[in-house]
C-alpha positions in Angstrom: 35.6 42.3 -32.1 33.5 44.7 -30.0 34.0 45.0 -26.3 31.1 46.4 -24.1 32.0 49.3 -21.9 30.3 50.4 -18.6 27.3 52.6 -18.7 27.7 56.4 -18.6 25.2 59.2 -18.0 24.8 62.9 -18.5 22.6 65.3 -16.8 21.9 68.7 -18.4 20.3 71.1 -16.0 19.1 73.7 -18.5 17.2 77.0 -17.9 14.0 75.5 -19.4 14.3 71.7 -19.2 16.3 69.1 -17.3 17.5 66.2 -19.4 19.4 63.1 -18.7 20.7 60.4 -21.1 22.2 57.0 -20.3 24.4 55.4 -22.8 26.4 52.3 -23.4 29.9 52.7 -24.8 31.4 50.0 -27.0 34.9 49.9 -28.5 35.5 48.5 -32.0 39.0 48.6 -33.5 40.1 51.2 -30.9 37.3 53.5 -31.5 34.5 54.3 -29.1 30.9 54.4 -30.0 28.0 55.7 -27.8 24.6 54.0 -27.9 21.8 55.8 -26.1 19.8 53.4 -24.1 17.6 55.8 -21.9 16.6 59.3 -21.9 14.6 61.3 -19.3 13.3 65.0 -19.8 11.4 67.2 -17.3 10.1 70.7 -18.1 11.5 72.4 -14.9 11.5 76.1 -16.1 14.3 76.9 -13.7 15.2 80.1 -15.5 11.4 81.3 -15.0 12.1 81.2 -11.3 14.8 84.0 -11.3 13.6 86.9 -9.2 14.4 90.5 -10.0 17.2 90.1 -7.4 18.6 87.2 -9.6 17.8 84.6 -7.0 16.1 81.3 -7.8 12.7 81.3 -6.0 11.4 78.4 -3.9 8.9 77.0 -6.4 11.5 76.7 -9.2 14.0 75.1 -6.8 11.4 72.6 -5.7 10.5 71.6 -9.4 14.2 71.3 -9.9 14.9 69.2 -6.9 12.0 66.8 -7.6 13.2 66.3 -11.1 16.8 65.4 -9.8 15.4 63.1 -7.2 13.8 61.1 -10.0 16.9 61.2 -12.1 18.9 60.1 -9.0 16.8 57.0 -8.6 17.7 56.1 -12.2 21.4 56.6 -11.5 21.6 54.8 -8.1 23.8 52.0 -9.6 26.2 54.4 -11.2 29.7 55.1 -9.8 30.8 58.8 -9.5 33.1 58.7 -12.6 30.2 57.4 -14.7 28.0 60.4 -14.3 28.5 64.1 -15.3 25.9 66.7 -14.3 26.2 70.4 -15.3 24.1 73.5 -14.7 23.9 76.2 -17.2 22.7 79.9 -17.3 19.9 79.9 -14.8 22.3 78.7 -12.1 25.3 80.6 -13.6 23.6 84.0 -12.8 21.8 83.2 -9.7 23.0 84.8 -6.6 21.9 81.9 -4.4 23.5 79.3 -6.7 25.8 77.8 -4.1 22.9 77.0 -1.6 20.8 75.6 -4.6 23.7 73.4 -5.8 24.2 71.9 -2.3 20.6 70.9 -2.3 20.7 69.7 -5.9 23.7 67.5 -5.3 22.0 65.7 -2.5 18.9 65.1 -4.5 20.9 63.9 -7.5 23.5 61.9 -5.6 26.3 63.2 -7.8 28.4 66.4 -8.0 27.1 69.1 -10.3 29.3 71.5 -12.2 28.2 75.0 -13.1 29.8 75.7 -16.4 30.5 78.9 -18.1 28.9 80.1 -21.4 32.1 79.3 -23.4 32.4 75.9 -21.9 28.7 75.3 -22.7 29.5 76.2 -26.3 32.4 73.8 -26.5 30.2 71.0 -25.2 27.4 71.8 -27.5 29.7 71.7 -30.5 31.2 68.4 -29.3 27.7 66.8 -29.1 26.7 68.3 -32.6 29.9 67.3 -34.2 29.6 63.7 -33.2 26.0 63.5 -34.7 27.2 64.8 -38.2 29.4 63.5 -40.9 32.9 64.9 -41.1 34.3 66.6 -44.1 31.3 68.9 -44.6 33.4 72.0 -44.3 33.1 74.9 -41.8 29.7 74.9 -39.9 27.9 77.5 -37.7 26.2 76.0 -34.8 23.5 78.0 -32.9 22.1 76.6 -29.6 19.2 78.7 -28.2 18.7 77.8 -24.6 16.4 79.1 -21.9 18.7 81.8 -20.7 21.6 81.9 -23.2 22.4 81.4 -26.8 25.8 79.7 -27.9 27.4 80.4 -31.2 30.3 78.1 -32.4 32.0 77.9 -35.8 34.1 74.8 -36.3 35.0 72.1 -38.8 34.7 68.4 -38.1 35.4 68.0 -34.3 37.4 71.1 -33.9 35.6 74.4 -32.7 37.4 77.5 -33.9 35.0 80.2 -32.4 33.0 79.7 -29.2 30.8 82.5 -28.0 27.7 82.8 -25.5 25.2 85.6 -25.3 22.7 86.3 -22.4 19.5 85.9 -24.7 17.2 82.8 -24.6 13.7 81.6 -25.1 12.7 81.7 -21.5 14.3 85.2 -20.6 12.9 86.7 -23.8 9.4 85.2 -23.4 9.3 86.6 -19.8 10.4 90.0 -20.8 8.2 90.6 -23.9 5.4 88.0 -23.8 4.9 87.4 -20.1 1.1 87.5 -20.1 0.7 85.4 -23.2 -0.1 88.4 -25.6 2.0 88.4 -28.9 1.4 91.6 -30.7 3.4 92.8 -33.7 4.9 95.6 -31.6 6.1 93.3 -28.8 7.5 90.8 -31.3 9.4 93.5 -33.2 10.8 94.8 -29.9 11.9 91.3 -28.8 13.6 90.6 -32.1 15.4 94.1 -32.1 16.6 93.5 -28.6 18.1 90.2 -29.5 19.7 91.6 -32.7 21.4 94.2 -30.7 23.1 91.4 -28.6 23.9 89.2 -31.7 25.3 92.4 -33.5 28.4 92.2 -31.2 29.4 89.0 -32.8 28.1 89.7 -36.4 31.4 90.9 -38.0 33.5 88.2 -36.4 31.2 85.5 -37.5 30.6 86.8 -41.0 34.3 87.5 -41.7 35.2 83.8 -40.7 32.1 82.5 -42.7 30.7 79.0 -42.9 29.4 76.4 -45.4 26.2 75.7 -43.5 24.2 76.6 -40.4 23.1 74.0 -37.7 20.5 74.5 -34.9 20.6 72.4 -31.9 18.5 71.9 -28.7 14.8 72.5 -28.1 14.1 75.8 -29.7 15.6 74.9 -33.1 13.9 71.5 -33.1 10.6 73.0 -32.2 10.8 75.7 -35.0 11.9 73.2 -37.5 8.9 70.9 -36.6 6.6 73.8 -37.0 8.1 74.8 -40.4 7.9 71.3 -41.8 4.5 70.4 -40.4 2.8 73.5 -41.8 4.6 73.1 -45.1 6.7 76.3 -44.7 9.8 74.4 -45.8 10.9 70.8 -46.5 13.3 70.5 -43.8 15.1 72.5 -41.2 14.3 76.2 -40.6 14.1 78.9 -43.3 14.0 82.5 -43.2 10.7 82.5 -45.0 9.4 79.9 -42.6 10.3 82.0 -39.6 8.4 84.9 -41.2 5.3 82.9 -41.8 5.4 81.8 -38.2 5.7 85.3 -36.9 2.8 86.3 -39.1 0.6 83.5 -37.7 1.4 84.1 -34.0 1.1 88.0 -34.1 -2.2 87.7 -36.0 -3.4 85.3 -33.3 -2.5 88.0 -30.7 -2.3 85.6 -27.7 -0.7 82.1 -27.0 -4.3 80.6 -26.4 -5.2 81.4 -30.0 -2.0 79.8 -31.7 -3.0 76.8 -33.8 0.3 75.9 -35.5 0.7 72.2 -36.5 3.8 70.6 -34.8 3.7 73.0 -31.8 3.8 70.9 -28.7 1.9 72.1 -25.6 4.9 72.1 -23.3 6.9 74.4 -25.7 4.1 77.0 -26.1 5.0 79.4 -23.3 8.6 79.7 -24.6 7.8 79.6 -28.3 7.4 83.4 -28.8 10.7 84.0 -27.0 12.6 81.3 -29.0 11.0 82.6 -32.3 12.3 86.1 -31.5 15.7 85.1 -30.8 16.0 82.8 -33.8 14.6 85.4 -36.1 17.2 87.9 -34.7 20.0 85.4 -35.4 18.8 84.8 -39.0 18.5 88.4 -39.7 21.7 89.6 -38.1 23.9 86.8 -39.6 22.0 86.8 -42.9 21.1 83.2 -42.7 18.6 81.8 -45.3 18.4 78.1 -44.2 19.4 76.2 -41.0 19.6 72.4 -40.6 18.6 70.9 -37.2 20.3 68.1 -35.3 19.6 66.1 -32.3 23.2 66.5 -31.0 23.4 68.9 -28.0 25.0 69.6 -24.7 24.3 66.3 -23.1 25.8 64.2 -25.9 28.8 66.6 -25.8 29.1 65.7 -22.1 29.2 62.0 -22.8 31.9 62.4 -25.4 33.9 64.7 -23.1 33.7 62.1 -20.5 35.0 59.4 -23.0 37.9 61.9 -23.8 38.9 62.0 -20.2 38.8 58.3 -19.8 41.1 57.9 -22.8 43.6 60.5 -21.6 42.3 63.0 -24.3 41.3 65.5 -21.7 40.4 69.0 -22.9 41.7 70.3 -19.6 45.2 69.2 -20.5 44.9 71.0 -23.7 43.7 74.3 -22.0 46.6 74.1 -19.5 49.2 73.6 -22.3 47.6 76.6 -24.1 47.7 78.8 -21.1 51.5 77.9 -20.6 52.1 79.1 -24.1 49.8 82.1 -24.0 51.2 83.4 -20.7 54.8 82.6 -21.3 55.1 80.5 -18.2 58.5 78.9 -17.4 57.4 75.5 -18.2 60.7 73.9 -17.0 60.4 75.4 -13.5 56.7 74.7 -13.3 57.4 71.1 -14.2 59.8 70.8 -11.4 57.3 72.3 -8.9 54.7 69.9 -10.3 57.1 66.9 -9.8 57.8 67.8 -6.1 54.3 68.7 -5.2 53.1 65.4 -6.7 55.9 63.5 -4.8 54.8 65.0 -1.4 51.1 64.5 -2.2 51.4 60.8 -3.2 52.9 60.2 0.3 49.7 61.6 1.7 47.6 59.6 -0.7 49.1 56.4 0.7 47.6 57.5 4.0 44.3 58.7 2.6 43.5 57.1 -0.8 40.5 59.3 -1.5 43.0 62.3 -1.9 43.9 60.7 -5.3 40.9 62.5 -6.9 42.6 65.7 -6.4 45.9 64.8 -7.9 45.1 66.1 -11.5 44.0 69.5 -10.1 47.2 69.8 -8.1 49.3 69.0 -11.2 47.5 71.7 -13.2 47.8 74.2 -10.3 51.5 73.6 -10.1 51.9 74.1 -13.8 49.9 77.3 -13.7 51.1 78.7 -10.4 53.3 81.5 -12.0 50.8 82.5 -14.6 50.4 85.8 -12.8 54.1 86.8 -13.6 52.7 87.7 -17.1 51.1 90.8 -15.4 53.8 91.7 -12.7 55.9 90.1 -10.0 54.5 92.1 -7.3 51.4 90.1 -6.0 51.7 87.7 -8.9 50.0 85.0 -7.0 46.8 87.4 -6.8 47.0 88.0 -10.5 47.2 84.3 -11.1 44.2 83.7 -8.9 42.1 86.3 -10.8 43.1 85.0 -14.2 42.3 81.3 -13.2 39.1 82.4 -11.6 37.8 84.5 -14.5 39.3 83.3 -17.8 37.5 81.2 -20.2 39.1 77.6 -19.6 37.6 75.1 -21.9 37.1 71.7 -20.1 37.1 73.2 -16.6 33.9 73.8 -14.7 33.4 76.9 -12.5 34.0 74.9 -9.4 37.3 73.6 -10.8 38.5 77.0 -11.8 37.7 78.4 -8.3 39.7 75.5 -6.8 42.6 76.2 -9.1 42.4 79.9 -8.2 42.4 79.2 -4.5 45.2 76.8 -4.5 47.4 79.1 -6.7 46.6 82.1 -4.4 47.7 79.9 -1.5 51.0 79.0 -3.1 52.6 82.4 -1.9 52.1 85.2 0.5 49.8 85.3 3.6 47.2 82.7 4.0 44.5 84.7 5.7 42.9 85.4 2.2 42.4 81.6 1.7 41.3 80.6 5.2 38.3 78.9 3.9 40.3 76.0 2.9 40.8 75.1 6.6 37.1 74.5 6.8 36.8 72.4 3.6 37.1 68.6 4.1 40.9 67.9 3.4 41.1 70.6 0.7 44.1 72.1 2.4 46.4 69.0 1.8 47.0 69.8 -1.9 47.8 73.6 -1.5 50.1 72.7 1.4 52.1 70.4 -1.0 52.1 73.0 -3.7 53.3 75.7 -1.3 56.1 73.6 0.1 57.1 72.6 -3.5 57.4 76.3 -4.4 59.2 77.1 -1.3 61.9 74.4 -1.7 62.4 75.4 -5.4 62.5 79.0 -4.9 66.1 79.3 -6.0 65.2 77.9 -9.4 68.5 76.2 -9.5 69.3 72.6 -10.5 70.1 71.2 -7.2 69.5 67.7 -5.8 67.0 68.1 -3.0 67.1 65.9 0.1 64.5 63.1 0.7 61.4 65.1 2.0 59.0 62.9 4.1 55.5 64.0 4.7 52.5 62.5 6.6 49.0 63.6 7.5 48.1 65.0 10.8 44.6 65.4 12.0 44.5 69.1 10.8 47.7 69.4 8.8 50.8 67.7 7.8 54.2 66.9 9.2 57.4 67.4 7.1 60.7 65.8 7.9 63.9 67.2 6.5 67.6 66.1 7.0 69.0 68.4 9.7 72.4 68.9 8.0 70.8 69.9 4.7 68.5 72.4 6.5 71.6 74.0 8.4 73.2 74.4 5.0 70.2 76.2 3.5 69.3 78.9 6.1 66.9 80.7 3.7 64.8 77.5 3.4 65.0 76.8 7.1 63.7 80.3 7.8 61.0 80.1 5.3 59.9 76.7 6.8 59.7 78.2 10.3 57.7 81.0 9.0 55.3 78.6 7.2 54.6 77.0 10.6 53.2 80.4 11.8 51.3 81.0 8.6 49.4 77.8 8.7 48.6 78.2 12.5 47.0 81.5 11.8 44.3 79.7 9.7 43.9 76.8 12.2 46.1 74.2 10.4 49.3 72.6 11.5 52.6 72.3 9.7 54.9 70.3 11.9 58.6 70.7 10.9 60.8 67.7 12.0 64.4 67.3 11.4 66.3 63.9 11.2 69.9 62.7 10.6 
């Protein structure tokens, strides 16, 4: 018997278009199924607003904010955990991204994650895989967006290779066809430039191989529609079909003269760029035919949300992989996690909204010694660099930076993380992590005393049995030093002793 689930929604802030889907989730025999009930799409052209200084200009921001306000009206009845919004390449590379995201979140009414290219590839594959039958063998998925192109090789629901290149339909169109002219030389140059980028992945992808190629997102669907509508192929995209499209558009000479059946008006400005990139992919990877699917990033967001709700969180898998890859002492990290969590839960009882940070604290504790794989000296700095820059499937850029900052704060001087003192209650979790690492510094199996913590207006108070503290002079000295460290960044750690 099916059981209705709450509605969930995904917002994909692409470099070309912004899309939103709303879905109903139903469970049948323990399996979840998504039913799309509403979709919205706006042709924002955010990537076209990137200046030569890599900043989003005012006009593109206004188009984006207008679209997000309209999306936000549709989502007014949704709770925070029911909506996932992500921004891709245009925001990823923009130097004024943080300022734009602050305004965008206000317009939408929900947090927005800026995701890495590899994370985008993972989510694209997740969306595609759930639209296709299982048991079809290994597939190559190519997703040409406005500013980047993702390449994924996987089988059924499991991606094996995930890559992202900075080539897209909008960026290529701007560089080679900006005035609408589409001559043979410009098309050849655009294809060769894209081939040069794809060549980096050629050997890896060809060596692994695949049984069939799949195209996702707007460019692939637009080119497939043109191929089929003009009789260039029966379905999907063929190498011959792409050649015939190129011959037509270069003969036309200008966008205004292109008369291909199936070419929608809103896709016209980006079509030459997408055609060049897709042609480069076909030529460099020796593809003869590509099927097309409706599955894409936004569907992947929905299924990823479902996984998190069912304790099948990709972030947990990534943390486990990092523990193995970087040879972290999992036993010690687990003890630090348990103590940090014990302290933090006492604070949650005083301020329940802190509960949202608990998963991030757990992951930070498990990964706080990741830098030891590089060296002991400044290992917390090494850890912060790894967590801030590594590809971490499932984590947004914002989450990676939070992990990086918290782990950096677990040891050493605090001046380098002074910004946490100015961020609403973001200091509570790293305080607990730092205290947990301090109390467990000896790495020995030893019963700790009952530690009591409570929130202060700008910090926390920790209470420790006096006799235990006197018997552990190193810990006592470290705690007294901690009081000074937190004061230097404007926060209070109040050390109390009790019988």
